[in-house]
mmCIF file of the N, C-alpha and C atoms, coordinates in Angstrom:
data_MODEL
# 
_entry.id   MODEL 
# 
loop_
_atom_site.group_PDB 
_atom_site.id 
_atom_site.type_symbol 
_atom_site.label_atom_id 
_atom_site.label_alt_id 
_atom_site.label_comp_id 
_atom_site.label_asym_id 
_atom_site.label_entity_id 
_atom_site.label_seq_id 
_atom_site.pdbx_PDB_ins_code 
_atom_site.Cartn_x 
_atom_site.Cartn_y 
_atom_site.Cartn_z 
_atom_site.occupancy 
_atom_site.B_iso_or_equiv 
_atom_site.pdbx_formal_charge 
_atom_site.auth_seq_id 
_atom_site.auth_comp_id 
_atom_site.auth_asym_id 
_atom_site.auth_atom_id 
_atom_site.pdbx_PDB_model_num 
ATOM 1   N N  . MET A 1 1  ? -6.373 0.545  -24.287 1.00 0.00 ? 1  MET A N  1 
ATOM 2   C CA . MET A 1 1  ? -6.315 0.613  -23.516 1.00 0.00 ? 1  MET A CA 1 
ATOM 3   C C  . MET A 1 1  ? -5.706 1.478  -22.622 1.00 0.00 ? 1  MET A C  1 
ATOM 4   N N  . ASN A 1 2  ? -7.046 3.022  -21.902 1.00 0.00 ? 2  ASN A N  1 
ATOM 5   C CA . ASN A 1 2  ? -6.439 4.080  -20.692 1.00 0.00 ? 2  ASN A CA 1 
ATOM 6   C C  . ASN A 1 2  ? -6.463 3.472  -19.142 1.00 0.00 ? 2  ASN A C  1 
ATOM 7   N N  . LYS A 1 3  ? -5.006 3.043  -19.101 1.00 0.00 ? 3  LYS A N  1 
ATOM 8   C CA . LYS A 1 3  ? -3.834 3.139  -17.593 1.00 0.00 ? 3  LYS A CA 1 
ATOM 9   C C  . LYS A 1 3  ? -5.522 3.397  -16.248 1.00 0.00 ? 3  LYS A C  1 
ATOM 10  N N  . LYS A 1 4  ? -5.815 2.829  -15.627 1.00 0.00 ? 4  LYS A N  1 
ATOM 11  C CA . LYS A 1 4  ? -6.406 3.885  -13.847 1.00 0.00 ? 4  LYS A CA 1 
ATOM 12  C C  . LYS A 1 4  ? -5.540 3.371  -13.156 1.00 0.00 ? 4  LYS A C  1 
ATOM 13  N N  . VAL A 1 5  ? -5.330 4.362  -12.615 1.00 0.00 ? 5  VAL A N  1 
ATOM 14  C CA . VAL A 1 5  ? -4.555 3.956  -11.151 1.00 0.00 ? 5  VAL A CA 1 
ATOM 15  C C  . VAL A 1 5  ? -5.394 3.828  -9.447  1.00 0.00 ? 5  VAL A C  1 
ATOM 16  N N  . CYS A 1 6  ? -4.795 3.415  -9.342  1.00 0.00 ? 6  CYS A N  1 
ATOM 17  C CA . CYS A 1 6  ? -5.503 1.673  -8.287  1.00 0.00 ? 6  CYS A CA 1 
ATOM 18  C C  . CYS A 1 6  ? -4.811 2.315  -7.188  1.00 0.00 ? 6  CYS A C  1 
ATOM 19  N N  . HIS A 1 7  ? -5.923 1.760  -6.238  1.00 0.00 ? 7  HIS A N  1 
ATOM 20  C CA . HIS A 1 7  ? -5.407 2.533  -4.375  1.00 0.00 ? 7  HIS A CA 1 
ATOM 21  C C  . HIS A 1 7  ? -5.319 1.261  -4.045  1.00 0.00 ? 7  HIS A C  1 
ATOM 22  N N  . LYS A 1 8  ? -4.824 0.670  -2.765  1.00 0.00 ? 8  LYS A N  1 
ATOM 23  C CA . LYS A 1 8  ? -5.193 -0.178 -1.745  1.00 0.00 ? 8  LYS A CA 1 
ATOM 24  C C  . LYS A 1 8  ? -4.334 -0.276 -0.490  1.00 0.00 ? 8  LYS A C  1 
ATOM 25  N N  . THR A 1 9  ? -5.678 0.151  0.098   1.00 0.00 ? 9  THR A N  1 
ATOM 26  C CA . THR A 1 9  ? -5.184 0.566  1.655   1.00 0.00 ? 9  THR A CA 1 
ATOM 27  C C  . THR A 1 9  ? -4.875 -0.710 2.769   1.00 0.00 ? 9  THR A C  1 
ATOM 28  N N  . PHE A 1 10 ? -4.086 -0.046 3.650   1.00 0.00 ? 10 PHE A N  1 
ATOM 29  C CA . PHE A 1 10 ? -3.788 -1.482 4.921   1.00 0.00 ? 10 PHE A CA 1 
ATOM 30  C C  . PHE A 1 10 ? -3.942 -0.425 6.762   1.00 0.00 ? 10 PHE A C  1 
ATOM 31  N N  . ASP A 1 11 ? -4.782 -1.029 7.385   1.00 0.00 ? 11 ASP A N  1 
ATOM 32  C CA . ASP A 1 11 ? -4.235 0.081  8.553   1.00 0.00 ? 11 ASP A CA 1 
ATOM 33  C C  . ASP A 1 11 ? -4.191 -0.974 9.205   1.00 0.00 ? 11 ASP A C  1 
ATOM 34  N N  . ALA A 1 12 ? -3.376 -0.219 10.491  1.00 0.00 ? 12 ALA A N  1 
ATOM 35  C CA . ALA A 1 12 ? -4.439 -0.977 11.734  1.00 0.00 ? 12 ALA A CA 1 
ATOM 36  C C  . ALA A 1 12 ? -4.025 -0.311 12.440  1.00 0.00 ? 12 ALA A C  1 
ATOM 37  N N  . THR A 1 13 ? -4.791 -0.621 13.948  1.00 0.00 ? 13 THR A N  1 
ATOM 38  C CA . THR A 1 13 ? -4.479 -0.242 15.328  1.00 0.00 ? 13 THR A CA 1 
ATOM 39  C C  . THR A 1 13 ? -3.661 -0.812 16.477  1.00 0.00 ? 13 THR A C  1 
ATOM 40  N N  . LEU A 1 14 ? -3.877 -2.388 16.271  1.00 0.00 ? 14 LEU A N  1 
ATOM 41  C CA . LEU A 1 14 ? -2.841 -3.350 17.050  1.00 0.00 ? 14 LEU A CA 1 
ATOM 42  C C  . LEU A 1 14 ? -1.767 -3.914 16.416  1.00 0.00 ? 14 LEU A C  1 
ATOM 43  N N  . LYS A 1 15 ? -1.403 -3.807 15.091  1.00 0.00 ? 15 LYS A N  1 
ATOM 44  C CA . LYS A 1 15 ? -0.739 -3.912 14.169  1.00 0.00 ? 15 LYS A CA 1 
ATOM 45  C C  . LYS A 1 15 ? 0.752  -2.620 14.937  1.00 0.00 ? 15 LYS A C  1 
ATOM 46  N N  . SER A 1 16 ? 2.287  -3.740 14.409  1.00 0.00 ? 16 SER A N  1 
ATOM 47  C CA . SER A 1 16 ? 3.273  -3.366 14.588  1.00 0.00 ? 16 SER A CA 1 
ATOM 48  C C  . SER A 1 16 ? 3.288  -2.650 13.179  1.00 0.00 ? 16 SER A C  1 
ATOM 49  N N  . TRP A 1 17 ? 3.759  -1.699 12.819  1.00 0.00 ? 17 TRP A N  1 
ATOM 50  C CA . TRP A 1 17 ? 4.139  -1.102 12.205  1.00 0.00 ? 17 TRP A CA 1 
ATOM 51  C C  . TRP A 1 17 ? 5.415  -2.107 10.866  1.00 0.00 ? 17 TRP A C  1 
ATOM 52  N N  . ASP A 1 18 ? 6.513  -2.817 11.375  1.00 0.00 ? 18 ASP A N  1 
ATOM 53  C CA . ASP A 1 18 ? 6.945  -3.913 10.921  1.00 0.00 ? 18 ASP A CA 1 
ATOM 54  C C  . ASP A 1 18 ? 5.769  -4.520 9.680   1.00 0.00 ? 18 ASP A C  1 
ATOM 55  N N  . ASP A 1 19 ? 5.390  -5.668 11.252  1.00 0.00 ? 19 ASP A N  1 
ATOM 56  C CA . ASP A 1 19 ? 4.304  -5.626 10.534  1.00 0.00 ? 19 ASP A CA 1 
ATOM 57  C C  . ASP A 1 19 ? 2.799  -5.645 9.484   1.00 0.00 ? 19 ASP A C  1 
ATOM 58  N N  . LEU A 1 20 ? 2.392  -3.891 9.051   1.00 0.00 ? 20 LEU A N  1 
ATOM 59  C CA . LEU A 1 20 ? 1.854  -3.471 8.487   1.00 0.00 ? 20 LEU A CA 1 
ATOM 60  C C  . LEU A 1 20 ? 2.322  -3.004 7.297   1.00 0.00 ? 20 LEU A C  1 
ATOM 61  N N  . PHE A 1 21 ? 4.080  -2.625 6.832   1.00 0.00 ? 21 PHE A N  1 
ATOM 62  C CA . PHE A 1 21 ? 5.021  -2.773 5.463   1.00 0.00 ? 21 PHE A CA 1 
ATOM 63  C C  . PHE A 1 21 ? 4.707  -4.084 5.218   1.00 0.00 ? 21 PHE A C  1 
ATOM 64  N N  . ALA A 1 22 ? 5.001  -5.173 6.382   1.00 0.00 ? 22 ALA A N  1 
ATOM 65  C CA . ALA A 1 22 ? 5.408  -6.067 5.244   1.00 0.00 ? 22 ALA A CA 1 
ATOM 66  C C  . ALA A 1 22 ? 4.200  -6.529 4.500   1.00 0.00 ? 22 ALA A C  1 
ATOM 67  N N  . GLU A 1 23 ? 3.155  -6.072 5.125   1.00 0.00 ? 23 GLU A N  1 
ATOM 68  C CA . GLU A 1 23 ? 1.691  -6.306 4.668   1.00 0.00 ? 23 GLU A CA 1 
ATOM 69  C C  . GLU A 1 23 ? 2.009  -5.766 3.159   1.00 0.00 ? 23 GLU A C  1 
ATOM 70  N N  . ALA A 1 24 ? 2.096  -4.531 3.165   1.00 0.00 ? 24 ALA A N  1 
ATOM 71  C CA . ALA A 1 24 ? 2.058  -3.772 2.592   1.00 0.00 ? 24 ALA A CA 1 
ATOM 72  C C  . ALA A 1 24 ? 2.736  -4.297 0.773   1.00 0.00 ? 24 ALA A C  1 
ATOM 73  N N  . ALA A 1 25 ? 4.369  -4.625 1.276   1.00 0.00 ? 25 ALA A N  1 
ATOM 74  C CA . ALA A 1 25 ? 4.979  -4.440 1.138   1.00 0.00 ? 25 ALA A CA 1 
ATOM 75  C C  . ALA A 1 25 ? 4.930  -6.375 0.322   1.00 0.00 ? 25 ALA A C  1 
ATOM 76  N N  . GLU A 1 26 ? 4.624  -6.638 0.179   1.00 0.00 ? 26 GLU A N  1 
ATOM 77  C CA . GLU A 1 26 ? 4.143  -8.243 0.535   1.00 0.00 ? 26 GLU A CA 1 
ATOM 78  C C  . GLU A 1 26 ? 3.276  -7.857 -0.895  1.00 0.00 ? 26 GLU A C  1 
ATOM 79  N N  . PHE A 1 27 ? 2.070  -7.222 -0.940  1.00 0.00 ? 27 PHE A N  1 
ATOM 80  C CA . PHE A 1 27 ? 0.327  -7.205 -1.953  1.00 0.00 ? 27 PHE A CA 1 
ATOM 81  C C  . PHE A 1 27 ? 1.876  -5.750 -3.551  1.00 0.00 ? 27 PHE A C  1 
ATOM 82  N N  . ALA A 1 28 ? 2.588  -4.951 -2.643  1.00 0.00 ? 28 ALA A N  1 
ATOM 83  C CA . ALA A 1 28 ? 3.264  -3.682 -3.867  1.00 0.00 ? 28 ALA A CA 1 
ATOM 84  C C  . ALA A 1 28 ? 4.042  -5.088 -4.681  1.00 0.00 ? 28 ALA A C  1 
ATOM 85  N N  . SER A 1 29 ? 4.590  -6.075 -3.828  1.00 0.00 ? 29 SER A N  1 
ATOM 86  C CA . SER A 1 29 ? 5.640  -6.952 -4.915  1.00 0.00 ? 29 SER A CA 1 
ATOM 87  C C  . SER A 1 29 ? 5.444  -8.268 -5.800  1.00 0.00 ? 29 SER A C  1 
ATOM 88  N N  . SER A 1 30 ? 3.820  -7.990 -5.602  1.00 0.00 ? 30 SER A N  1 
ATOM 89  C CA . SER A 1 30 ? 2.488  -8.478 -6.252  1.00 0.00 ? 30 SER A CA 1 
ATOM 90  C C  . SER A 1 30 ? 2.779  -8.483 -7.598  1.00 0.00 ? 30 SER A C  1 
ATOM 91  N N  . LEU A 1 31 ? 2.556  -6.199 -7.891  1.00 0.00 ? 31 LEU A N  1 
ATOM 92  C CA . LEU A 1 31 ? 2.332  -5.724 -8.865  1.00 0.00 ? 31 LEU A CA 1 
ATOM 93  C C  . LEU A 1 31 ? 3.094  -5.968 -9.844  1.00 0.00 ? 31 LEU A C  1 
ATOM 94  N N  . GLY A 1 32 ? 4.340  -5.695 -9.513  1.00 0.00 ? 32 GLY A N  1 
ATOM 95  C CA . GLY A 1 32 ? 5.402  -4.971 -9.978  1.00 0.00 ? 32 GLY A CA 1 
ATOM 96  C C  . GLY A 1 32 ? 5.747  -4.150 -10.133 1.00 0.00 ? 32 GLY A C  1 
ATOM 97  N N  . PRO A 1 33 ? 6.983  -4.563 -10.827 1.00 0.00 ? 33 PRO A N  1 
ATOM 98  C CA . PRO A 1 33 ? 7.184  -2.996 -10.935 1.00 0.00 ? 33 PRO A CA 1 
ATOM 99  C C  . PRO A 1 33 ? 6.731  -1.913 -11.649 1.00 0.00 ? 33 PRO A C  1 
ATOM 100 N N  . ASP A 1 34 ? 7.240  -2.753 -12.893 1.00 0.00 ? 34 ASP A N  1 
ATOM 101 C CA . ASP A 1 34 ? 6.139  -1.461 -14.064 1.00 0.00 ? 34 ASP A CA 1 
ATOM 102 C C  . ASP A 1 34 ? 4.387  -1.332 -14.181 1.00 0.00 ? 34 ASP A C  1 
ATOM 103 N N  . ARG A 1 35 ? 3.901  -1.562 -12.778 1.00 0.00 ? 35 ARG A N  1 
ATOM 104 C CA . ARG A 1 35 ? 2.827  -1.172 -12.831 1.00 0.00 ? 35 ARG A CA 1 
ATOM 105 C C  . ARG A 1 35 ? 2.254  -0.892 -10.413 1.00 0.00 ? 35 ARG A C  1 
ATOM 106 N N  . LEU A 1 36 ? 3.820  -0.548 -10.558 1.00 0.00 ? 36 LEU A N  1 
ATOM 107 C CA . LEU A 1 36 ? 3.780  0.001  -8.727  1.00 0.00 ? 36 LEU A CA 1 
ATOM 108 C C  . LEU A 1 36 ? 4.482  1.742  -9.388  1.00 0.00 ? 36 LEU A C  1 
ATOM 109 N N  . ILE A 1 37 ? 2.813  2.556  -8.253  1.00 0.00 ? 37 ILE A N  1 
ATOM 110 C CA . ILE A 1 37 ? 3.753  3.886  -8.785  1.00 0.00 ? 37 ILE A CA 1 
ATOM 111 C C  . ILE A 1 37 ? 3.846  4.296  -7.217  1.00 0.00 ? 37 ILE A C  1 
ATOM 112 N N  . SER A 1 38 ? 3.497  4.304  -6.656  1.00 0.00 ? 38 SER A N  1 
ATOM 113 C CA . SER A 1 38 ? 4.507  4.325  -5.518  1.00 0.00 ? 38 SER A CA 1 
ATOM 114 C C  . SER A 1 38 ? 3.614  4.114  -4.274  1.00 0.00 ? 38 SER A C  1 
ATOM 115 N N  . ILE A 1 39 ? 4.221  4.029  -2.989  1.00 0.00 ? 39 ILE A N  1 
ATOM 116 C CA . ILE A 1 39 ? 3.706  3.474  -1.663  1.00 0.00 ? 39 ILE A CA 1 
ATOM 117 C C  . ILE A 1 39 ? 3.454  4.724  -0.255  1.00 0.00 ? 39 ILE A C  1 
ATOM 118 N N  . SER A 1 40 ? 2.213  5.194  0.977   1.00 0.00 ? 40 SER A N  1 
ATOM 119 C CA . SER A 1 40 ? 1.776  6.408  0.752   1.00 0.00 ? 40 SER A CA 1 
ATOM 120 C C  . SER A 1 40 ? 2.431  5.425  2.671   1.00 0.00 ? 40 SER A C  1 
ATOM 121 N N  . HIS A 1 41 ? 2.260  6.144  3.490   1.00 0.00 ? 41 HIS A N  1 
ATOM 122 C CA . HIS A 1 41 ? 1.997  6.259  5.025   1.00 0.00 ? 41 HIS A CA 1 
ATOM 123 C C  . HIS A 1 41 ? 1.565  7.222  5.499   1.00 0.00 ? 41 HIS A C  1 
ATOM 124 N N  . SER A 1 42 ? 0.640  7.268  6.939   1.00 0.00 ? 42 SER A N  1 
ATOM 125 C CA . SER A 1 42 ? -0.086 8.273  7.507   1.00 0.00 ? 42 SER A CA 1 
ATOM 126 C C  . SER A 1 42 ? 0.128  7.696  9.022   1.00 0.00 ? 42 SER A C  1 
ATOM 127 N N  . ASP A 1 43 ? 0.089  8.433  9.923   1.00 0.00 ? 43 ASP A N  1 
ATOM 128 C CA . ASP A 1 43 ? -0.145 7.926  11.492  1.00 0.00 ? 43 ASP A CA 1 
ATOM 129 C C  . ASP A 1 43 ? -1.632 8.983  11.623  1.00 0.00 ? 43 ASP A C  1 
ATOM 130 N N  . SER A 1 44 ? -2.620 8.621  12.436  1.00 0.00 ? 44 SER A N  1 
ATOM 131 C CA . SER A 1 44 ? -3.246 9.362  13.358  1.00 0.00 ? 44 SER A CA 1 
ATOM 132 C C  . SER A 1 44 ? -3.118 8.304  14.187  1.00 0.00 ? 44 SER A C  1 
ATOM 133 N N  . HIS A 1 45 ? -3.647 9.323  15.757  1.00 0.00 ? 45 HIS A N  1 
ATOM 134 C CA . HIS A 1 45 ? -3.893 8.671  16.897  1.00 0.00 ? 45 HIS A CA 1 
ATOM 135 C C  . HIS A 1 45 ? -4.002 7.360  17.198  1.00 0.00 ? 45 HIS A C  1 
ATOM 136 N N  . SER A 1 46 ? -3.042 7.534  16.171  1.00 0.00 ? 46 SER A N  1 
ATOM 137 C CA . SER A 1 46 ? -2.310 5.386  16.133  1.00 0.00 ? 46 SER A CA 1 
ATOM 138 C C  . SER A 1 46 ? -2.700 4.828  15.716  1.00 0.00 ? 46 SER A C  1 
ATOM 139 N N  . ARG A 1 47 ? -3.283 5.691  14.941  1.00 0.00 ? 47 ARG A N  1 
ATOM 140 C CA . ARG A 1 47 ? -3.480 4.226  14.081  1.00 0.00 ? 47 ARG A CA 1 
ATOM 141 C C  . ARG A 1 47 ? -2.061 4.417  12.609  1.00 0.00 ? 47 ARG A C  1 
ATOM 142 N N  . GLY A 1 48 ? -1.955 3.118  11.861  1.00 0.00 ? 48 GLY A N  1 
ATOM 143 C CA . GLY A 1 48 ? -1.014 3.351  11.063  1.00 0.00 ? 48 GLY A CA 1 
ATOM 144 C C  . GLY A 1 48 ? -2.382 3.082  9.379   1.00 0.00 ? 48 GLY A C  1 
ATOM 145 N N  . VAL A 1 49 ? -2.057 4.479  8.919   1.00 0.00 ? 49 VAL A N  1 
ATOM 146 C CA . VAL A 1 49 ? -2.469 3.752  7.297   1.00 0.00 ? 49 VAL A CA 1 
ATOM 147 C C  . VAL A 1 49 ? -1.290 3.201  6.030   1.00 0.00 ? 49 VAL A C  1 
ATOM 148 N N  . VAL A 1 50 ? -1.454 2.774  5.426   1.00 0.00 ? 50 VAL A N  1 
ATOM 149 C CA . VAL A 1 50 ? 0.011  2.311  4.176   1.00 0.00 ? 50 VAL A CA 1 
ATOM 150 C C  . VAL A 1 50 ? -1.168 2.374  3.090   1.00 0.00 ? 50 VAL A C  1 
ATOM 151 N N  . ALA A 1 51 ? -0.577 3.553  1.993   1.00 0.00 ? 51 ALA A N  1 
ATOM 152 C CA . ALA A 1 51 ? -1.126 3.153  0.732   1.00 0.00 ? 51 ALA A CA 1 
ATOM 153 C C  . ALA A 1 51 ? -0.200 2.309  -0.773  1.00 0.00 ? 51 ALA A C  1 
ATOM 154 N N  . VAL A 1 52 ? -0.911 1.373  -1.270  1.00 0.00 ? 52 VAL A N  1 
ATOM 155 C CA . VAL A 1 52 ? 0.026  0.935  -2.302  1.00 0.00 ? 52 VAL A CA 1 
ATOM 156 C C  . VAL A 1 52 ? -0.993 2.035  -3.650  1.00 0.00 ? 52 VAL A C  1 
ATOM 157 N N  . TRP A 1 53 ? -0.529 3.079  -4.677  1.00 0.00 ? 53 TRP A N  1 
ATOM 158 C CA . TRP A 1 53 ? -0.687 2.772  -5.604  1.00 0.00 ? 53 TRP A CA 1 
ATOM 159 C C  . TRP A 1 53 ? 0.129  2.739  -6.361  1.00 0.00 ? 53 TRP A C  1 
ATOM 160 N N  . TYR A 1 54 ? -0.909 2.086  -7.629  1.00 0.00 ? 54 TYR A N  1 
ATOM 161 C CA . TYR A 1 54 ? -0.467 1.177  -8.983  1.00 0.00 ? 54 TYR A CA 1 
ATOM 162 C C  . TYR A 1 54 ? -1.704 1.315  -9.598  1.00 0.00 ? 54 TYR A C  1 
ATOM 163 N N  . TRP A 1 55 ? -0.623 1.268  -10.970 1.00 0.00 ? 55 TRP A N  1 
ATOM 164 C CA . TRP A 1 55 ? -1.959 1.061  -12.641 1.00 0.00 ? 55 TRP A CA 1 
ATOM 165 C C  . TRP A 1 55 ? -2.259 -0.342 -12.376 1.00 0.00 ? 55 TRP A C  1 
ATOM 166 N N  . ASN A 1 56 ? -3.976 -0.200 -13.141 1.00 0.00 ? 56 ASN A N  1 
ATOM 167 C CA . ASN A 1 56 ? -4.563 -1.267 -12.862 1.00 0.00 ? 56 ASN A CA 1 
ATOM 168 C C  . ASN A 1 56 ? -4.198 -1.886 -14.132 1.00 0.00 ? 56 ASN A C  1 
ATOM 169 N N  . GLU A 1 57 ? -4.305 -3.967 -14.248 1.00 0.00 ? 57 GLU A N  1 
ATOM 170 C CA . GLU A 1 57 ? -4.171 -4.107 -16.350 1.00 0.00 ? 57 GLU A CA 1 
ATOM 171 C C  . GLU A 1 57 ? -4.843 -3.821 -16.920 1.00 0.00 ? 57 GLU A C  1 
# 
C-alpha cells in the first residue's frame, strides 16, 4: 500500500492560541507517533491557522 500525506487544518479568529494549539495537539496525539509528520502554524491579520501533517492509514 502506498502511503499518502494528509493534513487537517485548525483555524480561529476568536479562539486563543492556547485553545487552538490544544485542539490541534489532541488530534495529533490521536494519530500516534508513527503517522504524525509535523505540525505547522501561521498568523495573518489576527487569524491563526495550525496544520497537522500526517500519513494516511
